[in-house]
Every structure is written in C-alpha cells, then in structure tokens.
C-alpha positions, 0 to 999 in steps of 0.5 A: 259299076252296076247301075239300078234305075227305078222310076216312080210315076215314070216309065224307065225306057231304054233311052232313059237308061242310056242317058243315065249311063252316059251321065254317070260314065265319069263316076264309073271310071273313078270308082271300083267295079264292085260299086253300085249306083241306085238312081230313082227318078220321080215325076211329081203328079201335083200341077202346082209344083214347078220343078216336078222332076226329081232325081236321087242317087245313092252310090254304094262304095266300100265303107261309104255311101254317097247320096245326091238329089236334084230337081228340075222341070224335066227329067233330063236336066235333073239327071244332068245336075245329079251326075255333076253333084255325084261327080264332085262328091266322088272326087272329094272322097277320092282326094280325102282317101289319097290324103289319108294314105299319103299322110300315113306313108309320109308319117312313117306308119307301117304295117307290122311284118307278117308273123313268118317274117318276125323274129321269135322271142327268146325262149325261157328268158 
C-alpha cells in the first residue's frame, strides 16, 4: 500500500511518517498492494478550538474509497483514532465482499464457459 502524507500547518517529519506507517500497518496487511492511502494532518490555528488536531484519511481501493476523520488535542491520538476507524471500515468492507462471493458460489451462479470450450450451435438448422 502506498501512503501519502500531507500536512496543513504541520511539518511532516520522519518521525510523524513512521508513526502513521506503524498505525496503518494492520490496514496494509488487509488490502491490496495497489491500494493508496492519503492522510492529511491539520493543526487548527484558532486558540478557541479545544481539539485542534485533525487527521483525515482516504483509502482508495479497487472500486471503492473508504474515508475516516478524527479530532483530538494532539496529532498522535488523532492518528491513533483514525487508524482504528479505518481498520474497522476495511474489515467491514472485506466481510461484505466475502459474503457476496460466498452467496454467489453457494447459489450456483457460475460464469459462462469460455468461447473455446462451448459447443458450436448446429449450422443450418
């Protein structure tokens, strides 16, 4: 999985990149290598906002995009909450796909045979 980290009012350091990669390791194991994760870290500048650290993520999978967002006082807890939210969404998505596949197989639905394996219709009938 490819991870892209953007920071708004936050400098994205190597330590912050490692923290994000560590938190999304579980998600990385559950999705395809072609998936891409965009994480945006925002530090609000207004002093009146109690939970000024915002972390948002968009996980682009084949045919679907999963999104999550979390707020906290500091960036690290916001990233941790975001990782947990996205892990739950990925698990729910995988279970849903498995149910559909199992229902298709159990229901006897099959794909048509390739053209070369099919019998040719009688000619001139």
